[in-house]
N, C-alpha and C positions, 0 to 999 in steps of 0.2 A: 517522459524521462529522456535525457540526452544519451547519446551513444555510449560515452565513456562510463556513465553510471550503469547502463544496462550490462556492459561487459564486465564491469566490476562486480555487479550482482552475480553474474554467471560464474565469475571466478570464485566468489565467496561460497556459492553452493558447491562448487567443485572441491574447494579446499576442505570444507567441514567434514564430509563423509570420508574423504581420503585420509585425513589426519587420524580419524578414529580407526579406520580400517587398518592403516599401517601400524598403529600402536598395538592393535590386536594381533597382527601377524608377527610382530617382533616380541610379543610377550614371552618371557622365559617359561620353560616347562609346559608349553602348550600341548594339550592332548592331540594325538593324531586322530582325525575323524574319517571314518570310511565314507566314501562318496555316496553310499546308499543308505547311510544312517538317516533316521527320522529327523535329526536336528538339521541336517543339510537340506532335506526336503522342506522343512519348516522355514528355514532361512530363505530358500529359493521362492517359496510361496509368499513370504513377507516382502521380499524385494519386488516380486511381480505385482503384489497389491499396492506397494508404495509407488511404483512406476505408473500403475493404472490411475491411482488417485492424483498423482502429480500431473499426468496427461490430461485428466478431466479438468483440473483446475486451470491448466494452461489453455485448454480449449475454450473455457469460459472467459478467460481474460482476452483471448484473441477475438472471440465473438463480440465482446464489449467494445474492443478497439475498432472492429469492423463497423459496429453500429455507430460509433462516434466519428470515425474517419472513413466512412464508406466511399468507394471509388466507382461503384457500379454505374452511377449516373453521369460520370465524366465523359466528355466526347473523346473519340479515338485520336491518337497522336499520329501526325504525319510521319511515315517511316524515315524519310530523309532527315527530318528534324530530330527524331529519336536517335538516329545514328550519330549525329553531331553531339547530342547530349551524352551518349554512351562514351564517346571519345573524351568528353569533358570529365566525366566521373571516373573514367579509367585513370586519368591523370591525377585527379583529386584523391582517389582511394587506391593507390598502387598496392600491389601484393606486399603484405607485411606491415602496412601502415597502422593497422589497429594494434598490432603487437608493440610497435614503437610508441604509440600513444600510451599503452598500458605500462611499458617500461618506465616511463616518466612518473606515472602515478602509482601503479600497482607495485612496482619494484620497491619503492620506498615504503609504501603502506604494508606490503608483505613483510618487509624486514622489521618494521615497527611491531606488527602483530606477533611475529615470531619472537621478538625480544620480550614482549609482554608475556608470551606463553612459555618462554624459557623457564626451565625448572629453577633457575637461580634468581628469578625476578622477585621483587617484594610481593607482588600479587600472588604468584604461584606458591611461594613459600608460606604465605599467610593461609592460603586455601589448604595446603597439605598439612600444616601444623596446627592451625587454629589460633596461632599467635597474631596479635594485632599488627597490621602492616607498619604502623609508625615505630614499633619496637624493632621490627625487622630492618627498617630503613637505617637504624643506628649501627647495624652490623657492617663490617668491612667486606669488600668484594670477595676476598679469599674465603672468608667464613661462609658467605652465602653459597659460593661454589661448592665448598666441602659438604654443606647440608644438602644441596641439590644432588651431588654425586652419591650421597648416602641413600637417597630415594631411588635414583636412576643412574647407575654408572655409565650407561650407554646413551644418555640423552643427546649428546652432541651428534653422535652417529645417526640417531633417530631424526633429529632436526634436519640434518643434511640430506637424509633420505627423503623426507617430506618435500623439501625444496626440489630435489632432483626429479621426483615423480610428478609433482604438481605443475611445475613450469611448462614442461612439454604439453601437458593436457590443456593448460590455459592457451598456449600458442596454437594448438590444434583447434580449439573452440573459436578463437578469434579469427583464424583463417577461414573457418566455416561461415563466419558472419559477413565476411567481406563481399562475396558475390551477390547475395540478396541486398546488401546495403548499396552496392553500385547500381544494381537494377532499379531499386526504388528511387535513388537519387537521380538516375538518368531520366526517368519518367517525370519527376518533379521539375528538373531543369528544363526538360523539353516543353513543359507547360508554362514555365515562368520566364523563359528567355526566348527571344526570337532566333531564327536561324542565323541571322547576321551577328547577333550578340554572342551566340555560342561559337561562331567562327572566330570572333575576336578573342574570346576566352582561350580557345584552343591554340590560337596563334601566340598568345602571351605565354601559355604553359609550355610552348615549344622553345621559348627563349631560355638562356641560362638562368636568369632571375626567376622566370616562371617555374622552371624545374625545381629550383630550390624551394620556392613557395609551396609547390604541391607536395614536396617531401616533408616539409616542416609544419604546415598549417594545422594539421590535426594533432600532432604531438605537442605543439605549442599550447593547445587548450589545457593540457595537463602538466604544463611546465610548473615547477615549484613556485615560481613567483606569481603565476596566475592563480594557482590553487590557494596559496597563502593569502593573497590579496582578497579573494572571494570569501575565504573563511573569516578574515578580519572584518569584512563588511557586514557580516550577519548580525553580530551582537548589537551594533547601533540601530540596525533596522528593527530588531525585536524590541529594544528599549523604546524606540519611537512609537511603536504600537501600544506599549504599556503606558507611556506618557499620555497618549491620546485616548486611552480607554474611557475616562469620564466623558470626554466630548462625544465619543462614538456612542456610548451608552445613552447620553442625552438625546442624540439624534434618533435613536431607535426606541426610546422609552414608550412611545405611543403604540408600538406594535403589540398586538395581543400575545399574551404568554401561551405557551403550549399547555394544553389541558392534561391533567393526570386522572387516574381512576377516581380520586376523591372528588373531582369536579363533575363527574357524570351523574345524571339523575338515575332513578331506579329504572325508568323506561329505557334509557340509553344503556344501562348495564345489561338489561335483558337482550337488547338488540345486539350488543357486543358479544354476549355469550352465545347467541345464535350464530353470529357470523363466524366466531372462532370454534364453534361446536364443543363448548365446554359447559360445565355446570355453572350457573350464575353465582352459586354460593362460593365457588372457587375464586371468582373475581371479587366478590364482596369481602372475602377473607383477605385477599391481597390488598384491597383498598384500605381495610381497617389497619393492616400491618403498616402500610406506607403512611397512613395518617398518624399512627403512634410514633413512627420514626421521625416524621416531620415535627411533631410536638417536642420530641427529645432534642431535635436540632435547634428549635426555637429557644428552648430553655438554655441550651449550651451557648447560643448566640449572646444571651444576656450577660454571660460571664467573660466574653471575649474583651480584649483591650481595644481601644480605638485604633491602634496601629494594625491589629489583626483584621479589624473590620475594613480598614482602608485597603489593605492588601487584597482581601477577599472581594471587595467591591470592584477593584481594578481587574481581578481575574474574571469575575462575573461579567463585567463589561466587555472584556475581550472575547469571552465565550459568546455573549449576545451578538457581538459584531460578527464573529465567525458564522454563527447561525444565520444571521441576516444576510451575510454575503452568500452563503450556500443557498438560501431561499431565493435570493435574487438570481443566482446562476441557474437554479432549477426553473425559475419562471422564464428566464431568457431562453433556456433550452426549449421549453414548451412552446414559447412564442416564436421560435425559429421557423416553424412550419405554418405558413399562412392559411393552410387548409383548416387548421383548428380555430382560427379566428371566426367567430360567428358573424361578424360584419361581412365576411366574404360569402356567407351562405345566402341562398335565396329566401325570400320571405316565407314561402311555403315550407321549405325544409326546416327553417328555424322554428316556425309555429308548431310543426309536427313534433320536433324534438322536445320543445318546452311542454307541450300537452302530455306527451308520454312521461316526462319527468314528473309533472304534477300528479299524473295518475299513479305512477309508481310510489310516490311519497304518500298519497292518500291510501293506497292499497297496503303499504307497510304499516301505517298507523291503524288501519282497520284490522289488520291481522293481529297486532298486539292487543287491541281492545277485545277481539274475539277470544284470544288466548286467555286473557284475564277473566273474561266471563265464564269460559269453560272451566278454569281452575276453581273459580268461586262456586260454580254449580257442582263440581265434583266434591268439594269440601262439604257442601251442604248435604249431598247424597250420602257421603261417608260419615256424616255426623261430626266432622271436625270443627272445633271452635277456635283452636289455636293454629295459626298457619305453620308453626314449626313442628306440628305433630306428624 
């Protein structure tokens, strides 16, 4: 995810709880709560729990990113070269540059969001009254404003307060992002550019034109013309994939389909139940339920029009293409470590692994056979003739 998207996401998270909290604080006739009331303690405990949960999820994401982009095996960077790169990134990410970037994008987006959340917007009036938005759209602006004021006479003050509180928080968060961003970029630049190249970059950034470039290059990425051009480029790209769905589907039609519970044999169902530590009957019931659902879907398919079938075929083809792409990416990721390639193993190691794999498969089959024999013997001893008894 690019930097501006990350900061936008951070701003969104900040905006959502703040808006709700401010609305609560401004609610008329709010009860005064003693600081030692149980409700306050419960609220504090809830906040602490939410923070702990969020921290855990963020730690998991960071761990995944570290696994994907680990830098532990990279060679050390020459200090002099790193110093040159730090000078480069200090010019490229001067103090306040992220805020200027977000002013281009977030400022306009924030205003648009606030306009939509405004109590006099068609959306909010529809939510508050239950009247369809197309009927509300027929009303004039003064009428919409009067209706909104009926629900919340202080809405304009509330909106201004949200803006006044949120913007400094966003600015503070963006300022916190700049030092680690500069640090990471400095290391990356030190590895990708030679000392001579870094010196030339720094010399350029010291010129009048270079200074203008360093001030504007990041904010320009969120310039309205850039954002709008990128947004307009997305629909043709999506339509191109839809148009090519039949071709993509044909290319991958020979790939085996994913198996479902209904495709598993009784022995495989028993094996699955053991691995998942559940009753095999639970899996069998689920299999039967999915089979019935599939039959209902097939009967419904027969009633669909040819146009519906064509649309669904294109959608299925797109999903198949996406699944195939994911599978290829997974395979590529697994293949990225040559140590997993058995061709790189010694003959003795490969033979030993294959013998153990064969022994494990035989032992698993023998275990299931022994289990079936034990069950049959128990039924005979208990006098059972019907397996369902």
